[in-house]
C-alpha positions as CSV (number, residue, x, y, z in Angstrom):
1,X,-14.3,2.6,30.8
2,X,-13.1,6.0,32.0
3,X,-15.2,9.1,31.4
4,X,-13.8,12.0,29.3
5,X,-13.3,13.9,32.6
6,X,-11.4,11.1,34.1
7,X,-9.2,10.7,31.0
8,X,-8.5,14.5,31.1
9,X,-7.5,14.3,34.8
10,X,-5.0,11.4,34.3
11,X,-1.4,12.5,34.3
12,X,0.6,11.7,31.1
13,X,3.1,8.9,31.4
14,X,6.7,9.1,30.1
15,X,8.9,6.3,28.8
16,X,12.4,6.2,27.4
17,X,12.3,4.2,24.1
18,X,15.3,2.9,22.3
19,X,13.7,2.7,18.9
20,X,10.4,2.8,17.0
21,X,9.2,0.0,14.8
22,X,6.1,1.3,13.0
23,X,4.3,-0.2,10.0
24,X,1.5,0.8,7.6
25,X,-1.3,-1.7,7.9
26,X,-4.4,-0.1,6.4
27,X,-7.8,-1.1,7.6
28,X,-11.2,0.7,7.8
29,X,-11.7,3.0,10.8
30,X,-15.3,2.4,11.9
31,X,-15.5,5.7,13.7
32,X,-15.1,7.6,10.4
33,X,-18.0,5.7,8.8
34,X,-20.3,5.7,11.8
35,X,-19.9,9.4,12.6
36,X,-19.8,10.6,8.9
37,X,-22.7,13.1,9.1
38,X,-21.3,14.6,12.3
39,X,-17.8,14.7,10.9
40,X,-18.9,16.5,7.7
41,X,-20.9,19.1,9.7
42,X,-17.9,19.7,12.0
43,X,-15.4,20.1,9.2
44,X,-17.7,22.4,7.2
45,X,-17.8,24.6,10.3
46,X,-14.1,24.4,10.8
47,X,-13.4,25.4,7.2
48,X,-15.6,28.4,7.6
49,X,-13.5,29.4,10.7
50,X,-10.1,28.4,9.2
51,X,-10.4,28.5,5.4
52,X,-6.8,27.2,4.9
53,X,-7.6,23.8,6.6
54,X,-7.3,21.0,4.0
55,X,-8.9,17.6,4.2
56,X,-5.9,15.5,3.3
57,X,-5.0,12.0,4.4
58,X,-3.4,11.2,7.7
59,X,-2.2,8.2,9.7
60,X,-3.6,7.0,13.0
61,X,-2.1,4.2,15.2
62,X,-4.5,1.3,15.5
63,X,-2.3,-1.1,17.6
64,X,0.9,-0.8,19.6
65,X,3.0,-2.4,22.4
66,X,6.1,-1.2,24.3
67,X,8.5,-4.0,25.2
68,X,12.2,-4.3,25.7
69,X,12.8,-0.7,25.0
70,X,11.0,-0.9,21.6
71,X,7.7,0.8,20.6
72,X,6.0,-1.3,18.0
73,X,2.8,-0.3,16.2
74,X,0.8,-0.1,13.1
75,X,-1.1,2.7,11.4
76,X,-4.2,3.0,9.3
77,X,-5.1,5.8,6.9
78,X,-8.1,8.2,7.2
79,X,-9.1,11.7,6.2
80,X,-8.1,14.7,8.2
81,X,-11.7,15.7,8.8
82,X,-12.4,12.5,10.7
83,X,-9.3,12.8,12.7
84,X,-10.0,16.5,13.5
85,X,-13.5,15.8,14.6
86,X,-12.4,12.9,16.8
87,X,-9.7,15.1,18.3
88,X,-12.1,18.0,18.9
89,X,-14.5,15.7,20.8
90,X,-11.7,14.8,23.2
91,X,-10.3,11.7,21.5
92,X,-13.0,9.2,22.8
93,X,-12.2,5.5,22.6
94,X,-12.3,4.6,18.9
95,X,-9.7,2.0,18.4
96,X,-6.9,4.4,17.5
97,X,-4.3,6.7,18.9
98,X,-3.1,10.1,17.8
99,X,0.6,9.1,17.5
100,X,3.2,11.5,16.1
101,X,6.8,12.6,16.4
102,X,8.0,16.0,17.8
103,X,11.3,17.9,17.9
104,X,12.5,19.3,21.2
105,X,15.3,21.7,20.3
106,X,17.4,22.4,23.4
107,X,19.7,25.3,23.1
108,X,23.2,25.5,24.4
109,X,22.1,27.7,27.3
110,X,19.4,25.3,28.3
111,X,16.4,27.1,26.8
112,X,13.8,24.9,25.0
113,X,12.1,26.2,21.8
114,X,8.3,25.9,21.4
115,X,6.3,27.1,18.4
116,X,3.2,29.4,18.7
117,X,0.7,28.2,16.1
118,X,-0.5,30.8,13.6
119,X,-3.9,32.4,13.6
120,X,-4.8,30.6,10.3
121,X,-4.2,27.1,11.7
122,X,-6.7,24.8,13.3
123,X,-4.6,24.9,16.6
124,X,-4.1,28.7,16.6
125,X,-2.4,30.2,19.7
126,X,-1.5,26.8,21.1
127,X,2.2,26.3,21.9
128,X,3.8,23.0,20.8
129,X,7.1,21.5,19.8
130,X,7.5,21.4,16.0
131,X,5.4,18.4,15.0
132,X,2.7,17.1,12.8
133,X,0.3,14.2,12.3
134,X,2.0,11.6,10.1
135,X,0.8,11.2,6.6
136,X,1.3,9.2,3.5
137,X,4.7,10.9,2.8
138,X,6.0,9.3,5.9
139,X,5.6,5.8,4.6
140,X,8.9,4.3,3.4
141,X,8.9,0.7,2.2
142,X,5.8,-0.2,4.2
143,X,7.2,1.4,7.4
144,X,6.1,4.7,9.0
145,X,9.2,6.8,9.6
146,X,8.6,9.3,12.4
147,X,12.2,10.5,12.2
148,X,11.5,11.6,8.7
149,X,8.3,13.3,9.8
150,X,10.1,15.1,12.6
151,X,12.8,16.4,10.3
152,X,10.3,17.6,7.7
153,X,8.1,19.4,10.2
154,X,11.1,21.0,11.9
155,X,12.3,22.3,8.6
156,X,8.9,23.5,7.4
157,X,7.9,25.2,10.6
158,X,11.2,26.7,11.7
159,X,13.6,26.6,8.8
160,X,16.0,24.6,11.1
161,X,17.8,21.5,9.9
162,X,17.8,18.5,12.2
163,X,21.3,17.6,10.9
164,X,22.6,20.8,12.5
165,X,22.0,19.5,16.0
166,X,23.2,16.6,18.1
167,X,20.3,14.1,18.4
168,X,19.9,12.1,21.6
169,X,19.7,8.4,21.1
170,X,16.2,7.0,21.2
171,X,13.0,8.8,22.0
172,X,11.1,10.1,25.0
173,X,7.5,8.8,24.6
174,X,4.7,10.7,26.3
175,X,1.3,8.8,26.6
176,X,-1.7,11.0,27.4
177,X,-4.8,8.9,27.0
178,X,-5.3,8.4,23.2
179,X,-2.4,10.7,22.4
180,X,1.1,9.4,22.0
181,X,4.0,11.9,21.4
182,X,7.5,10.6,20.5
183,X,10.0,13.3,21.3
184,X,13.3,13.5,19.5
185,X,15.7,15.6,21.6
186,X,17.9,17.8,19.4
187,X,20.7,19.7,21.2
188,X,22.1,22.9,19.8
189,X,25.4,24.7,20.6
190,X,23.8,28.1,20.0
191,X,22.0,30.0,22.7
192,X,18.2,30.1,22.6
193,X,17.8,33.7,21.6
194,X,20.1,33.1,18.5
195,X,18.0,30.1,17.5
196,X,14.8,32.1,18.1
197,X,16.1,34.9,15.8
198,X,16.8,32.4,13.1
199,X,13.3,30.9,13.3
200,X,11.7,34.4,13.4
201,X,13.6,35.3,10.2
202,X,12.2,32.1,8.6
203,X,8.7,33.0,9.6
204,X,9.1,36.5,8.2
205,X,10.1,35.0,4.8
206,X,7.1,32.7,4.6
207,X,3.9,33.7,2.8
208,X,1.7,31.8,5.2
209,X,3.9,30.5,8.0
210,X,2.5,27.8,10.2
211,X,4.0,29.4,13.3
212,X,3.3,32.9,14.5
213,X,6.3,33.0,16.9
214,X,8.8,31.0,19.0
215,X,8.7,30.9,22.7
216,X,11.7,30.0,24.9
217,X,11.0,27.9,28.0
218,X,13.7,27.8,30.7
219,X,11.9,26.0,33.5
220,X,8.5,25.0,34.9
221,X,7.7,28.6,35.8
222,X,7.3,29.3,32.1
223,X,4.5,26.7,31.6
224,X,1.0,28.1,31.1
225,X,-2.4,27.1,29.8
226,X,-1.3,27.6,26.1
227,X,1.0,24.6,26.5
228,X,-1.0,21.4,26.4
229,X,-0.5,18.8,29.2
230,X,1.5,16.3,27.1
231,X,4.1,19.0,26.2
232,X,4.1,20.3,29.8
233,X,4.7,16.8,31.0
234,X,7.8,16.4,28.9
235,X,9.1,19.8,29.9
236,X,8.5,19.2,33.6
237,X,10.4,15.8,33.3
238,X,13.2,17.5,31.3
239,X,13.8,20.3,33.7
240,X,13.5,18.0,36.7
241,X,16.1,15.7,35.3
242,X,18.6,18.4,34.4
């Protein structure tokens, strides 16, 4: 078993995936029960630091396989506090993966939009694609619909509608230890600054926006420590392949 340091040092792996086949197969998550006292203490402290954090229900992947261009997997349900504590401890081996969808909006002039998380969020100042941990609203007929999740998160965070863009077929899947990000590439005709202005107008209208700002990345030179490795891995791959 690799140490936390070794896991952190491993480079994320990228795959092109034709489609996702994800189901909801609930089962207990032993980590949440075994670490309950630690989780409750962690979350109480987190709520003191970020009062807006809510202990809702989220979905974590408990099995998966990639074969013949298809990513198949199943999710269990747990509380956000348990997920947040596990994530904060470095996502140690616990029989699950943090598996979510993300929207990579690529402007007509080649700029890529990233959101700067707001001060009131648990991930404040970090820079991500619009994304979110899947929850019970993403379950449709027993399946977990990450396309639905991506469209909702994009709309909520930026005010942009996925239907306004040309979506690439399939997904780009980034595996970074216990984290799996499925990226849906959305291509816009507008230049990046115009899109940024639209998003900033949306942020200004929100009472408590999730994003504080939008950054435009135009190449590897724009990557910095605020952008997590799994996002940087996609961007490095994207700009290297353009």
